[in-house]
PDB file with one MODEL, atoms N, CA, C and O in Angstrom:
MODEL        1
ATOM      1  N   MET A   1     105.771 122.011  79.702  1.00  0.00           N
ATOM      2  CA  MET A   1     107.024 121.429  79.259  1.00  0.00           C
ATOM      3  C   MET A   1     107.168 120.020  79.831  1.00  0.00           C
ATOM      4  O   MET A   1     106.979 119.803  81.028  1.00  0.00           O
ATOM      5  N   SER A   2     107.496 119.087  78.982  1.00  0.00           N
ATOM      6  CA  SER A   2     107.652 117.702  79.412  1.00  0.00           C
ATOM      7  C   SER A   2     109.102 117.412  79.782  1.00  0.00           C
ATOM      8  O   SER A   2     110.035 118.024  79.262  1.00  0.00           O
ATOM      9  N   ASN A   3     109.258 116.469  80.688  1.00  0.00           N
ATOM     10  CA  ASN A   3     110.568 115.977  81.090  1.00  0.00           C
ATOM     11  C   ASN A   3     110.651 114.494  80.755  1.00  0.00           C
ATOM     12  O   ASN A   3     109.630 113.828  80.578  1.00  0.00           O
ATOM     13  N   ASP A   4     111.869 113.987  80.671  1.00  0.00           N
ATOM     14  CA  ASP A   4     112.081 112.557  80.460  1.00  0.00           C
ATOM     15  C   ASP A   4     112.286 111.883  81.810  1.00  0.00           C
ATOM     16  O   ASP A   4     113.031 112.374  82.659  1.00  0.00           O
ATOM     17  N   TYR A   5     111.612 110.746  81.995  1.00  0.00           N
ATOM     18  CA  TYR A   5     111.701 109.979  83.235  1.00  0.00           C
ATOM     19  C   TYR A   5     112.067 108.542  82.925  1.00  0.00           C
ATOM     20  O   TYR A   5     111.634 107.977  81.920  1.00  0.00           O
ATOM     21  N   LEU A   6     112.873 107.956  83.804  1.00  0.00           N
ATOM     22  CA  LEU A   6     113.204 106.539  83.747  1.00  0.00           C
ATOM     23  C   LEU A   6     112.506 105.858  84.907  1.00  0.00           C
ATOM     24  O   LEU A   6     112.596 106.307  86.049  1.00  0.00           O
ATOM     25  N   ILE A   7     111.806 104.766  84.606  1.00  0.00           N
ATOM     26  CA  ILE A   7     111.013 104.062  85.614  1.00  0.00           C
ATOM     27  C   ILE A   7     111.533 102.642  85.744  1.00  0.00           C
ATOM     28  O   ILE A   7     111.602 101.899  84.765  1.00  0.00           O
ATOM     29  N   LEU A   8     111.896 102.276  86.960  1.00  0.00           N
ATOM     30  CA  LEU A   8     112.266 100.899  87.272  1.00  0.00           C
ATOM     31  C   LEU A   8     111.014 100.216  87.798  1.00  0.00           C
ATOM     32  O   LEU A   8     110.400 100.670  88.763  1.00  0.00           O
ATOM     33  N   ARG A   9     110.648  99.124  87.153  1.00  0.00           N
ATOM     34  CA  ARG A   9     109.499  98.326  87.606  1.00  0.00           C
ATOM     35  C   ARG A   9     110.024  96.944  87.997  1.00  0.00           C
ATOM     36  O   ARG A   9     110.328  96.119  87.135  1.00  0.00           O
ATOM     37  N   GLU A  10     110.126  96.705  89.296  1.00  0.00           N
ATOM     38  CA  GLU A  10     110.573  95.404  89.786  1.00  0.00           C
ATOM     39  C   GLU A  10     109.353  94.587  90.178  1.00  0.00           C
ATOM     40  O   GLU A  10     108.453  95.088  90.852  1.00  0.00           O
ATOM     41  N   LEU A  11     109.324  93.330  89.757  1.00  0.00           N
ATOM     42  CA  LEU A  11     108.208  92.442  90.064  1.00  0.00           C
ATOM     43  C   LEU A  11     108.585  91.511  91.208  1.00  0.00           C
ATOM     44  O   LEU A  11     109.727  91.060  91.297  1.00  0.00           O
ATOM     45  N   ASP A  12     107.629  91.223  92.079  1.00  0.00           N
ATOM     46  CA  ASP A  12     107.873  90.322  93.205  1.00  0.00           C
ATOM     47  C   ASP A  12     108.123  88.895  92.721  1.00  0.00           C
ATOM     48  O   ASP A  12     108.921  88.161  93.302  1.00  0.00           O
ATOM     49  N   GLU A  13     107.428  88.515  91.647  1.00  0.00           N
ATOM     50  CA  GLU A  13     107.591  87.186  91.061  1.00  0.00           C
ATOM     51  C   GLU A  13     107.725  87.331  89.555  1.00  0.00           C
ATOM     52  O   GLU A  13     107.165  88.248  88.953  1.00  0.00           O
ATOM     53  N   ALA A  14     108.470  86.418  88.955  1.00  0.00           N
ATOM     54  CA  ALA A  14     108.631  86.452  87.498  1.00  0.00           C
ATOM     55  C   ALA A  14     107.283  86.210  86.824  1.00  0.00           C
ATOM     56  O   ALA A  14     106.451  85.450  87.320  1.00  0.00           O
ATOM     57  N   ILE A  15     107.083  86.878  85.674  1.00  0.00           N
ATOM     58  CA  ILE A  15     105.875  86.668  84.880  1.00  0.00           C
ATOM     59  C   ILE A  15     106.274  86.142  83.503  1.00  0.00           C
ATOM     60  O   ILE A  15     107.445  86.179  83.126  1.00  0.00           O
ATOM     61  N   THR A  16     105.287  85.655  82.765  1.00  0.00           N
ATOM     62  CA  THR A  16     105.528  85.114  81.434  1.00  0.00           C
ATOM     63  C   THR A  16     105.472  86.232  80.389  1.00  0.00           C
ATOM     64  O   THR A  16     105.039  87.349  80.674  1.00  0.00           O
ATOM     65  N   GLU A  17     105.912  85.910  79.194  1.00  0.00           N
ATOM     66  CA  GLU A  17     105.822  86.866  78.077  1.00  0.00           C
ATOM     67  C   GLU A  17     104.355  87.231  77.822  1.00  0.00           C
ATOM     68  O   GLU A  17     104.048  88.380  77.507  1.00  0.00           O
ATOM     69  N   GLU A  18     103.451  86.253  77.958  1.00  0.00           N
ATOM     70  CA  GLU A  18     102.021  86.514  77.758  1.00  0.00           C
ATOM     71  C   GLU A  18     101.508  87.528  78.790  1.00  0.00           C
ATOM     72  O   GLU A  18     100.756  88.440  78.448  1.00  0.00           O
ATOM     73  N   GLN A  19     101.915  87.364  80.040  1.00  0.00           N
ATOM     74  CA  GLN A  19     101.531  88.319  81.076  1.00  0.00           C
ATOM     75  C   GLN A  19     102.142  89.695  80.810  1.00  0.00           C
ATOM     76  O   GLN A  19     101.523  90.719  81.098  1.00  0.00           O
ATOM     77  N   LEU A  20     103.347  89.713  80.265  1.00  0.00           N
ATOM     78  CA  LEU A  20     103.980  90.977  79.899  1.00  0.00           C
ATOM     79  C   LEU A  20     103.167  91.674  78.804  1.00  0.00           C
ATOM     80  O   LEU A  20     102.962  92.887  78.856  1.00  0.00           O
ATOM     81  N   ASP A  21     102.708  90.905  77.814  1.00  0.00           N
ATOM     82  CA  ASP A  21     101.872  91.469  76.753  1.00  0.00           C
ATOM     83  C   ASP A  21     100.596  92.087  77.329  1.00  0.00           C
ATOM     84  O   ASP A  21     100.156  93.142  76.873  1.00  0.00           O
ATOM     85  N   GLU A  22     100.010  91.435  78.322  1.00  0.00           N
ATOM     86  CA  GLU A  22      98.816  91.976  78.979  1.00  0.00           C
ATOM     87  C   GLU A  22      99.137  93.287  79.690  1.00  0.00           C
ATOM     88  O   GLU A  22      98.335  94.220  79.671  1.00  0.00           O
ATOM     89  N   ALA A  23     100.303  93.357  80.315  1.00  0.00           N
ATOM     90  CA  ALA A  23     100.729  94.583  80.995  1.00  0.00           C
ATOM     91  C   ALA A  23     100.938  95.710  79.987  1.00  0.00           C
ATOM     92  O   ALA A  23     100.602  96.862  80.260  1.00  0.00           O
ATOM     93  N   VAL A  24     101.492  95.376  78.827  1.00  0.00           N
ATOM     94  CA  VAL A  24     101.690  96.375  77.769  1.00  0.00           C
ATOM     95  C   VAL A  24     100.341  96.927  77.315  1.00  0.00           C
ATOM     96  O   VAL A  24     100.200  98.133  77.112  1.00  0.00           O
ATOM     97  N   ASP A  25      99.353  96.051  77.157  1.00  0.00           N
ATOM     98  CA  ASP A  25      98.008  96.497  76.764  1.00  0.00           C
ATOM     99  C   ASP A  25      97.409  97.416  77.824  1.00  0.00           C
ATOM    100  O   ASP A  25      96.808  98.438  77.492  1.00  0.00           O
ATOM    101  N   ALA A  26      97.570  97.056  79.104  1.00  0.00           N
ATOM    102  CA  ALA A  26      97.047  97.880  80.201  1.00  0.00           C
ATOM    103  C   ALA A  26      97.737  99.239  80.230  1.00  0.00           C
ATOM    104  O   ALA A  26      97.106 100.262  80.493  1.00  0.00           O
ATOM    105  N   SER A  27      99.029  99.237  79.959  1.00  0.00           N
ATOM    106  CA  SER A  27      99.791 100.480  79.935  1.00  0.00           C
ATOM    107  C   SER A  27      99.282 101.393  78.824  1.00  0.00           C
ATOM    108  O   SER A  27      99.075 102.586  79.043  1.00  0.00           O
ATOM    109  N   GLY A  28      99.082 100.837  77.646  1.00  0.00           N
ATOM    110  CA  GLY A  28      98.596 101.622  76.515  1.00  0.00           C
ATOM    111  C   GLY A  28      97.227 102.221  76.783  1.00  0.00           C
ATOM    112  O   GLY A  28      96.973 103.377  76.445  1.00  0.00           O
ATOM    113  N   ALA A  29      96.340 101.433  77.395  1.00  0.00           N
ATOM    114  CA  ALA A  29      95.004 101.934  77.722  1.00  0.00           C
ATOM    115  C   ALA A  29      95.079 103.063  78.740  1.00  0.00           C
ATOM    116  O   ALA A  29      94.353 104.050  78.631  1.00  0.00           O
ATOM    117  N   ALA A  30      95.964 102.919  79.738  1.00  0.00           N
ATOM    118  CA  ALA A  30      96.119 103.956  80.762  1.00  0.00           C
ATOM    119  C   ALA A  30      96.692 105.234  80.152  1.00  0.00           C
ATOM    120  O   ALA A  30      96.277 106.333  80.521  1.00  0.00           O
ATOM    121  N   LEU A  31      97.636 105.104  79.225  1.00  0.00           N
ATOM    122  CA  LEU A  31      98.189 106.278  78.548  1.00  0.00           C
ATOM    123  C   LEU A  31      97.107 107.016  77.772  1.00  0.00           C
ATOM    124  O   LEU A  31      97.032 108.244  77.810  1.00  0.00           O
ATOM    125  N   GLU A  32      96.274 106.261  77.072  1.00  0.00           N
ATOM    126  CA  GLU A  32      95.188 106.874  76.296  1.00  0.00           C
ATOM    127  C   GLU A  32      94.218 107.615  77.212  1.00  0.00           C
ATOM    128  O   GLU A  32      93.805 108.733  76.906  1.00  0.00           O
ATOM    129  N   GLU A  33      93.852 106.992  78.340  1.00  0.00           N
ATOM    130  CA  GLU A  33      92.953 107.631  79.311  1.00  0.00           C
ATOM    131  C   GLU A  33      93.548 108.932  79.842  1.00  0.00           C
ATOM    132  O   GLU A  33      92.865 109.954  79.910  1.00  0.00           O
ATOM    133  N   LEU A  34      94.807 108.884  80.211  1.00  0.00           N
ATOM    134  CA  LEU A  34      95.461 110.074  80.751  1.00  0.00           C
ATOM    135  C   LEU A  34      95.498 111.206  79.726  1.00  0.00           C
ATOM    136  O   LEU A  34      95.245 112.362  80.065  1.00  0.00           O
ATOM    137  N   ARG A  35      95.811 110.874  78.484  1.00  0.00           N
ATOM    138  CA  ARG A  35      95.851 111.910  77.445  1.00  0.00           C
ATOM    139  C   ARG A  35      94.458 112.486  77.208  1.00  0.00           C
ATOM    140  O   ARG A  35      94.308 113.684  76.971  1.00  0.00           O
ATOM    141  N   GLU A  36      93.436 111.625  77.275  1.00  0.00           N
ATOM    142  CA  GLU A  36      92.054 112.115  77.144  1.00  0.00           C
ATOM    143  C   GLU A  36      91.701 113.056  78.291  1.00  0.00           C
ATOM    144  O   GLU A  36      90.877 113.956  78.126  1.00  0.00           O
ATOM    145  N   ASP A  37      92.319 112.852  79.451  1.00  0.00           N
ATOM    146  CA  ASP A  37      92.112 113.718  80.618  1.00  0.00           C
ATOM    147  C   ASP A  37      92.984 114.973  80.571  1.00  0.00           C
ATOM    148  O   ASP A  37      92.954 115.785  81.495  1.00  0.00           O
ATOM    149  N   GLY A  38      93.757 115.130  79.497  1.00  0.00           N
ATOM    150  CA  GLY A  38      94.581 116.325  79.336  1.00  0.00           C
ATOM    151  C   GLY A  38      95.971 116.237  79.923  1.00  0.00           C
ATOM    152  O   GLY A  38      96.660 117.251  80.037  1.00  0.00           O
ATOM    153  N   VAL A  39      96.401 115.029  80.302  1.00  0.00           N
ATOM    154  CA  VAL A  39      97.738 114.842  80.878  1.00  0.00           C
ATOM    155  C   VAL A  39      98.740 114.612  79.751  1.00  0.00           C
ATOM    156  O   VAL A  39      98.512 113.788  78.865  1.00  0.00           O
ATOM    157  N   ASP A  40      99.844 115.341  79.791  1.00  0.00           N
ATOM    158  CA  ASP A  40     100.897 115.206  78.792  1.00  0.00           C
ATOM    159  C   ASP A  40     101.835 114.078  79.216  1.00  0.00           C
ATOM    160  O   ASP A  40     102.673 114.261  80.099  1.00  0.00           O
ATOM    161  N   ILE A  41     101.692 112.906  78.582  1.00  0.00           N
ATOM    162  CA  ILE A  41     102.537 111.755  78.893  1.00  0.00           C
ATOM    163  C   ILE A  41     102.677 110.903  77.641  1.00  0.00           C
ATOM    164  O   ILE A  41     101.729 110.726  76.875  1.00  0.00           O
ATOM    165  N   GLU A  42     103.896 110.375  77.452  1.00  0.00           N
ATOM    166  CA  GLU A  42     104.191 109.581  76.263  1.00  0.00           C
ATOM    167  C   GLU A  42     105.203 108.503  76.615  1.00  0.00           C
ATOM    168  O   GLU A  42     106.205 108.775  77.277  1.00  0.00           O
ATOM    169  N   TRP A  43     104.938 107.276  76.171  1.00  0.00           N
ATOM    170  CA  TRP A  43     105.892 106.178  76.333  1.00  0.00           C
ATOM    171  C   TRP A  43     106.945 106.303  75.235  1.00  0.00           C
ATOM    172  O   TRP A  43     106.604 106.513  74.071  1.00  0.00           O
ATOM    173  N   ILE A  44     108.221 106.176  75.596  1.00  0.00           N
ATOM    174  CA  ILE A  44     109.308 106.243  74.627  1.00  0.00           C
ATOM    175  C   ILE A  44     109.825 104.836  74.305  1.00  0.00           C
ATOM    176  O   ILE A  44     109.810 104.425  73.145  1.00  0.00           O
ATOM    177  N   ASP A  45     110.277 104.102  75.316  1.00  0.00           N
ATOM    178  CA  ASP A  45     110.709 102.729  75.109  1.00  0.00           C
ATOM    179  C   ASP A  45     110.864 102.013  76.441  1.00  0.00           C
ATOM    180  O   ASP A  45     110.813 102.626  77.507  1.00  0.00           O
ATOM    181  N   SER A  46     111.054 100.705  76.357  1.00  0.00           N
ATOM    182  CA  SER A  46     111.229  99.883  77.558  1.00  0.00           C
ATOM    183  C   SER A  46     112.237  98.785  77.291  1.00  0.00           C
ATOM    184  O   SER A  46     112.383  98.312  76.164  1.00  0.00           O
ATOM    185  N   GLU A  47     112.928  98.388  78.344  1.00  0.00           N
ATOM    186  CA  GLU A  47     113.843  97.248  78.326  1.00  0.00           C
ATOM    187  C   GLU A  47     113.323  96.237  79.329  1.00  0.00           C
ATOM    188  O   GLU A  47     112.922  96.599  80.435  1.00  0.00           O
ATOM    189  N   VAL A  48     113.330  94.975  78.946  1.00  0.00           N
ATOM    190  CA  VAL A  48     112.814  93.913  79.798  1.00  0.00           C
ATOM    191  C   VAL A  48     113.964  93.246  80.541  1.00  0.00           C
ATOM    192  O   VAL A  48     115.009  92.961  79.956  1.00  0.00           O
ATOM    193  N   MET A  49     113.766  92.997  81.838  1.00  0.00           N
ATOM    194  CA  MET A  49     114.745  92.276  82.653  1.00  0.00           C
ATOM    195  C   MET A  49     114.224  90.852  82.863  1.00  0.00           C
ATOM    196  O   MET A  49     113.051  90.656  83.182  1.00  0.00           O
ATOM    197  N   THR A  50     115.101  89.860  82.684  1.00  0.00           N
ATOM    198  CA  THR A  50     114.698  88.464  82.844  1.00  0.00           C
ATOM    199  C   THR A  50     115.616  87.740  83.823  1.00  0.00           C
ATOM    200  O   THR A  50     116.743  88.162  84.080  1.00  0.00           O
ATOM    201  N   ASP A  51     115.102  86.646  84.353  1.00  0.00           N
ATOM    202  CA  ASP A  51     115.921  85.800  85.218  1.00  0.00           C
ATOM    203  C   ASP A  51     116.579  84.708  84.373  1.00  0.00           C
ATOM    204  O   ASP A  51     116.415  84.685  83.153  1.00  0.00           O
ATOM    205  N   ASP A  52     117.317  83.809  85.012  1.00  0.00           N
ATOM    206  CA  ASP A  52     118.047  82.762  84.291  1.00  0.00           C
ATOM    207  C   ASP A  52     117.121  81.807  83.545  1.00  0.00           C
ATOM    208  O   ASP A  52     117.545  81.149  82.594  1.00  0.00           O
ATOM    209  N   ASP A  53     115.853  81.725  83.972  1.00  0.00           N
ATOM    210  CA  ASP A  53     114.890  80.835  83.328  1.00  0.00           C
ATOM    211  C   ASP A  53     114.096  81.539  82.231  1.00  0.00           C
ATOM    212  O   ASP A  53     113.227  80.927  81.610  1.00  0.00           O
ATOM    213  N   GLY A  54     114.383  82.813  81.986  1.00  0.00           N
ATOM    214  CA  GLY A  54     113.674  83.549  80.953  1.00  0.00           C
ATOM    215  C   GLY A  54     112.402  84.225  81.428  1.00  0.00           C
ATOM    216  O   GLY A  54     111.693  84.842  80.633  1.00  0.00           O
ATOM    217  N   GLY A  55     112.105  84.115  82.718  1.00  0.00           N
ATOM    218  CA  GLY A  55     110.936  84.795  83.255  1.00  0.00           C
ATOM    219  C   GLY A  55     111.185  86.295  83.354  1.00  0.00           C
ATOM    220  O   GLY A  55     112.305  86.727  83.627  1.00  0.00           O
ATOM    221  N   VAL A  56     110.153  87.078  83.134  1.00  0.00           N
ATOM    222  CA  VAL A  56     110.260  88.528  83.200  1.00  0.00           C
ATOM    223  C   VAL A  56     110.195  88.961  84.663  1.00  0.00           C
ATOM    224  O   VAL A  56     109.218  88.680  85.357  1.00  0.00           O
ATOM    225  N   VAL A  57     111.245  89.647  85.130  1.00  0.00           N
ATOM    226  CA  VAL A  57     111.312  90.068  86.531  1.00  0.00           C
ATOM    227  C   VAL A  57     111.197  91.579  86.704  1.00  0.00           C
ATOM    228  O   VAL A  57     111.197  92.085  87.826  1.00  0.00           O
ATOM    229  N   GLY A  58     111.099  92.295  85.580  1.00  0.00           N
ATOM    230  CA  GLY A  58     110.941  93.738  85.673  1.00  0.00           C
ATOM    231  C   GLY A  58     111.221  94.415  84.348  1.00  0.00           C
ATOM    232  O   GLY A  58     111.543  93.772  83.348  1.00  0.00           O
ATOM    233  N   THR A  59     111.086  95.735  84.370  1.00  0.00           N
ATOM    234  CA  THR A  59     111.387  96.532  83.185  1.00  0.00           C
ATOM    235  C   THR A  59     112.020  97.850  83.594  1.00  0.00           C
ATOM    236  O   THR A  59     111.825  98.334  84.708  1.00  0.00           O
ATOM    237  N   PHE A  60     112.780  98.419  82.670  1.00  0.00           N
ATOM    238  CA  PHE A  60     113.211  99.812  82.738  1.00  0.00           C
ATOM    239  C   PHE A  60     112.444 100.514  81.627  1.00  0.00           C
ATOM    240  O   PHE A  60     112.548 100.127  80.463  1.00  0.00           O
ATOM    241  N   CYS A  61     111.681 101.536  81.971  1.00  0.00           N
ATOM    242  CA  CYS A  61     110.876 102.237  80.978  1.00  0.00           C
ATOM    243  C   CYS A  61     111.288 103.703  80.896  1.00  0.00           C
ATOM    244  O   CYS A  61     111.688 104.310  81.889  1.00  0.00           O
ATOM    245  N   HIS A  62     111.184 104.251  79.700  1.00  0.00           N
ATOM    246  CA  HIS A  62     111.485 105.661  79.449  1.00  0.00           C
ATOM    247  C   HIS A  62     110.183 106.320  79.002  1.00  0.00           C
ATOM    248  O   HIS A  62     109.593 105.937  77.992  1.00  0.00           O
ATOM    249  N   TYR A  63     109.750 107.305  79.764  1.00  0.00           N
ATOM    250  CA  TYR A  63     108.546 108.072  79.444  1.00  0.00           C
ATOM    251  C   TYR A  63     108.895 109.543  79.364  1.00  0.00           C
ATOM    252  O   TYR A  63     109.851 110.000  79.991  1.00  0.00           O
ATOM    253  N   ARG A  64     108.120 110.279  78.594  1.00  0.00           N
ATOM    254  CA  ARG A  64     108.178 111.741  78.575  1.00  0.00           C
ATOM    255  C   ARG A  64     106.844 112.203  79.149  1.00  0.00           C
ATOM    256  O   ARG A  64     105.782 111.818  78.659  1.00  0.00           O
ATOM    257  N   ALA A  65     106.906 113.036  80.193  1.00  0.00           N
ATOM    258  CA  ALA A  65     105.673 113.431  80.871  1.00  0.00           C
ATOM    259  C   ALA A  65     105.806 114.823  81.463  1.00  0.00           C
ATOM    260  O   ALA A  65     106.902 115.363  81.618  1.00  0.00           O
ATOM    261  N   GLU A  66     104.646 115.383  81.788  1.00  0.00           N
ATOM    262  CA  GLU A  66     104.615 116.732  82.353  1.00  0.00           C
ATOM    263  C   GLU A  66     105.136 116.768  83.782  1.00  0.00           C
ATOM    264  O   GLU A  66     105.590 117.811  84.251  1.00  0.00           O
ATOM    265  N   SER A  67     105.072 115.624  84.485  1.00  0.00           N
ATOM    266  CA  SER A  67     105.522 115.590  85.875  1.00  0.00           C
ATOM    267  C   SER A  67     105.734 114.152  86.334  1.00  0.00           C
ATOM    268  O   SER A  67     105.268 113.202  85.705  1.00  0.00           O
ATOM    269  N   GLU A  68     106.442 114.020  87.437  1.00  0.00           N
ATOM    270  CA  GLU A  68     106.620 112.707  88.065  1.00  0.00           C
ATOM    271  C   GLU A  68     105.271 112.159  88.510  1.00  0.00           C
ATOM    272  O   GLU A  68     105.028 110.955  88.425  1.00  0.00           O
ATOM    273  N   ASP A  69     104.388 113.045  88.988  1.00  0.00           N
ATOM    274  CA  ASP A  69     103.049 112.614  89.408  1.00  0.00           C
ATOM    275  C   ASP A  69     102.298 111.949  88.256  1.00  0.00           C
ATOM    276  O   ASP A  69     101.571 110.979  88.471  1.00  0.00           O
ATOM    277  N   ALA A  70     102.466 112.461  87.037  1.00  0.00           N
ATOM    278  CA  ALA A  70     101.806 111.866  85.872  1.00  0.00           C
ATOM    279  C   ALA A  70     102.304 110.443  85.641  1.00  0.00           C
ATOM    280  O   ALA A  70     101.526 109.566  85.265  1.00  0.00           O
ATOM    281  N   VAL A  71     103.590 110.212  85.862  1.00  0.00           N
ATOM    282  CA  VAL A  71     104.159 108.875  85.697  1.00  0.00           C
ATOM    283  C   VAL A  71     103.569 107.931  86.736  1.00  0.00           C
ATOM    284  O   VAL A  71     103.197 106.805  86.406  1.00  0.00           O
ATOM    285  N   TYR A  72     103.480 108.377  87.992  1.00  0.00           N
ATOM    286  CA  TYR A  72     102.884 107.534  89.032  1.00  0.00           C
ATOM    287  C   TYR A  72     101.401 107.299  88.791  1.00  0.00           C
ATOM    288  O   TYR A  72     100.900 106.209  89.070  1.00  0.00           O
ATOM    289  N   GLU A  73     100.688 108.296  88.280  1.00  0.00           N
ATOM    290  CA  GLU A  73      99.265 108.133  87.970  1.00  0.00           C
ATOM    291  C   GLU A  73      99.094 107.077  86.881  1.00  0.00           C
ATOM    292  O   GLU A  73      98.179 106.257  86.952  1.00  0.00           O
ATOM    293  N   HIS A  74      99.956 107.093  85.888  1.00  0.00           N
ATOM    294  CA  HIS A  74      99.913 106.073  84.843  1.00  0.00           C
ATOM    295  C   HIS A  74     100.126 104.685  85.444  1.00  0.00           C
ATOM    296  O   HIS A  74      99.399 103.747  85.118  1.00  0.00           O
ATOM    297  N   ALA A  75     101.115 104.555  86.316  1.00  0.00           N
ATOM    298  CA  ALA A  75     101.398 103.259  86.945  1.00  0.00           C
ATOM    299  C   ALA A  75     100.182 102.761  87.726  1.00  0.00           C
ATOM    300  O   ALA A  75      99.839 101.581  87.665  1.00  0.00           O
ATOM    301  N   ASP A  76      99.531 103.672  88.465  1.00  0.00           N
ATOM    302  CA  ASP A  76      98.342 103.291  89.241  1.00  0.00           C
ATOM    303  C   ASP A  76      97.215 102.834  88.330  1.00  0.00           C
ATOM    304  O   ASP A  76      96.598 101.797  88.569  1.00  0.00           O
ATOM    305  N   ARG A  77      96.948 103.606  87.288  1.00  0.00           N
ATOM    306  CA  ARG A  77      95.844 103.267  86.378  1.00  0.00           C
ATOM    307  C   ARG A  77      96.102 101.975  85.619  1.00  0.00           C
ATOM    308  O   ARG A  77      95.173 101.216  85.344  1.00  0.00           O
ATOM    309  N   ALA A  78      97.360 101.724  85.280  1.00  0.00           N
ATOM    310  CA  ALA A  78      97.709 100.517  84.528  1.00  0.00           C
ATOM    311  C   ALA A  78      97.863  99.300  85.434  1.00  0.00           C
ATOM    312  O   ALA A  78      97.940  98.172  84.947  1.00  0.00           O
ATOM    313  N   GLY A  79      97.910  99.520  86.750  1.00  0.00           N
ATOM    314  CA  GLY A  79      98.118  98.410  87.673  1.00  0.00           C
ATOM    315  C   GLY A  79      99.525  97.859  87.602  1.00  0.00           C
ATOM    316  O   GLY A  79      99.743  96.665  87.810  1.00  0.00           O
ATOM    317  N   LEU A  80     100.490  98.736  87.304  1.00  0.00           N
ATOM    318  CA  LEU A  80     101.888  98.330  87.167  1.00  0.00           C
ATOM    319  C   LEU A  80     102.720  98.947  88.278  1.00  0.00           C
ATOM    320  O   LEU A  80     102.451 100.072  88.699  1.00  0.00           O
ATOM    321  N   PRO A  81     103.734  98.221  88.761  1.00  0.00           N
ATOM    322  CA  PRO A  81     104.571  98.807  89.807  1.00  0.00           C
ATOM    323  C   PRO A  81     105.454  99.921  89.251  1.00  0.00           C
ATOM    324  O   PRO A  81     105.882  99.872  88.097  1.00  0.00           O
ATOM    325  N   ALA A  82     105.713 100.901  90.065  1.00  0.00           N
ATOM    326  CA  ALA A  82     106.714 101.926  89.748  1.00  0.00           C
ATOM    327  C   ALA A  82     107.649 101.961  90.944  1.00  0.00           C
ATOM    328  O   ALA A  82     107.499 102.786  91.846  1.00  0.00           O
ATOM    329  N   THR A  83     108.619 101.048  90.938  1.00  0.00           N
ATOM    330  CA  THR A  83     109.543 100.901  92.058  1.00  0.00           C
ATOM    331  C   THR A  83     110.321 102.185  92.297  1.00  0.00           C
ATOM    332  O   THR A  83     110.516 102.615  93.434  1.00  0.00           O
ATOM    333  N   ARG A  84     110.765 102.793  91.188  1.00  0.00           N
ATOM    334  CA  ARG A  84     111.542 104.033  91.288  1.00  0.00           C
ATOM    335  C   ARG A  84     111.332 104.854  90.029  1.00  0.00           C
ATOM    336  O   ARG A  84     111.359 104.321  88.920  1.00  0.00           O
ATOM    337  N   VAL A  85     111.123 106.147  90.203  1.00  0.00           N
ATOM    338  CA  VAL A  85     110.966 107.077  89.091  1.00  0.00           C
ATOM    339  C   VAL A  85     112.011 108.174  89.256  1.00  0.00           C
ATOM    340  O   VAL A  85     112.083 108.812  90.306  1.00  0.00           O
ATOM    341  N   THR A  86     112.821 108.394  88.220  1.00  0.00           N
ATOM    342  CA  THR A  86     113.842 109.440  88.281  1.00  0.00           C
ATOM    343  C   THR A  86     113.850 110.226  86.974  1.00  0.00           C
ATOM    344  O   THR A  86     113.523 109.701  85.910  1.00  0.00           O
ATOM    345  N   ARG A  87     114.233 111.497  87.080  1.00  0.00           N
ATOM    346  CA  ARG A  87     114.407 112.304  85.875  1.00  0.00           C
ATOM    347  C   ARG A  87     115.604 111.770  85.110  1.00  0.00           C
ATOM    348  O   ARG A  87     116.610 111.381  85.703  1.00  0.00           O
ATOM    349  N   ARG A  88     115.492 111.755  83.805  1.00  0.00           N
ATOM    350  CA  ARG A  88     116.580 111.270  82.959  1.00  0.00           C
ATOM    351  C   ARG A  88     117.566 112.402  82.719  1.00  0.00           C
ATOM    352  O   ARG A  88     117.180 113.513  82.355  1.00  0.00           O
ATOM    353  N   GLY A  89     118.835 112.106  82.926  1.00  0.00           N
ATOM    354  CA  GLY A  89     119.882 113.071  82.649  1.00  0.00           C
ATOM    355  C   GLY A  89     120.360 112.947  81.215  1.00  0.00           C
ATOM    356  O   GLY A  89     119.771 112.221  80.415  1.00  0.00           O
ATOM    357  N   ASP A  90     121.428 113.656  80.896  1.00  0.00           N
ATOM    358  CA  ASP A  90     121.998 113.571  79.557  1.00  0.00           C
ATOM    359  C   ASP A  90     122.653 112.200  79.362  1.00  0.00           C
ATOM    360  O   ASP A  90     123.272 111.672  80.286  1.00  0.00           O
ATOM    361  N   PRO A  91     122.519 111.625  78.165  1.00  0.00           N
ATOM    362  CA  PRO A  91     123.166 110.344  77.897  1.00  0.00           C
ATOM    363  C   PRO A  91     124.686 110.451  77.990  1.00  0.00           C
ATOM    364  O   PRO A  91     125.251 111.518  77.749  1.00  0.00           O
ATOM    365  N   LEU A  92     125.338 109.363  78.335  1.00  0.00           N
ATOM    366  CA  LEU A  92     126.792 109.314  78.335  1.00  0.00           C
ATOM    367  C   LEU A  92     127.300 109.351  76.905  1.00  0.00           C
ATOM    368  O   LEU A  92     126.606 108.898  75.996  1.00  0.00           O
ATOM    369  N   GLY A  93     128.456 109.862  76.694  1.00  0.00           N
ATOM    370  CA  GLY A  93     129.042 109.884  75.366  1.00  0.00           C
ATOM    371  C   GLY A  93     128.667 111.104  74.543  1.00  0.00           C
ATOM    372  O   GLY A  93     128.998 111.179  73.360  1.00  0.00           O
ATOM    373  N   GLY A  94     127.975 112.066  75.161  1.00  0.00           N
ATOM    374  CA  GLY A  94     127.698 113.318  74.487  1.00  0.00           C
ATOM    375  C   GLY A  94     126.670 113.263  73.384  1.00  0.00           C
ATOM    376  O   GLY A  94     126.639 114.155  72.536  1.00  0.00           O
ATOM    377  N   GLU A  95     125.822 112.241  73.362  1.00  0.00           N
ATOM    378  CA  GLU A  95     124.786 112.135  72.320  1.00  0.00           C
ATOM    379  C   GLU A  95     123.716 113.158  72.517  1.00  0.00           C
ATOM    380  O   GLU A  95     122.766 113.216  71.736  1.00  0.00           O
TER     381      GLU A  95
ENDMDL
END
């Protein structure tokens, strides 16, 4: 059974949109590797955080995975920070 997780990825320094695209590619490759290894994990969506200059300073990501460990394994394989990983609760507003 999979659970929904929210991942905060805070970056030490702002990155460019091009660097963000590279991170997205690395994430996709890591997801594919994990699924080939039999790990149940799926990316749902992400929100990008920017500074006043438009630099990317982090993301909030929503994943569905078999465990929190699977989310951290994905972060390690993709070379992406996982500042905080939490189980997602019910949305506000009764959706």
